[in-house]
C-alpha positions, 0 to 999 in steps of 0.5 A: 510530501506525503502520499495519499493512502487511497489514491496515491496523490499528494497530501497537503497540510492545511493549517486552518483545519489542521488536516492533511488533504489529498489534491486528487481525491479530496480525502482528508485526515489528521496526522494520526489517521494518516499515519494509521491508514498508511501503516494499514495499507502498507501491511496489507500490501506486504501480505499480498506481495508475500502471497504472490512471491510464495505462489511464484516460488511454488510454480517455479518449483512445480515446473522445474520438477516436471522438466526432470521427469 
């Protein structure tokens, strides 16, 4: 089962329309669109996580330098 890139719901393949549709939000896409959207969302999420990780590491460094002073 695939997850919806929009809401995280379950995507179900419908043979008649040859589309994947979300059982939660109703988003419908073909296989190529689903793959592209999933990759785009994954990439954006990784960028956000990387920025957060960098900020957390910087904050840890900054706080540790204040403890030594």
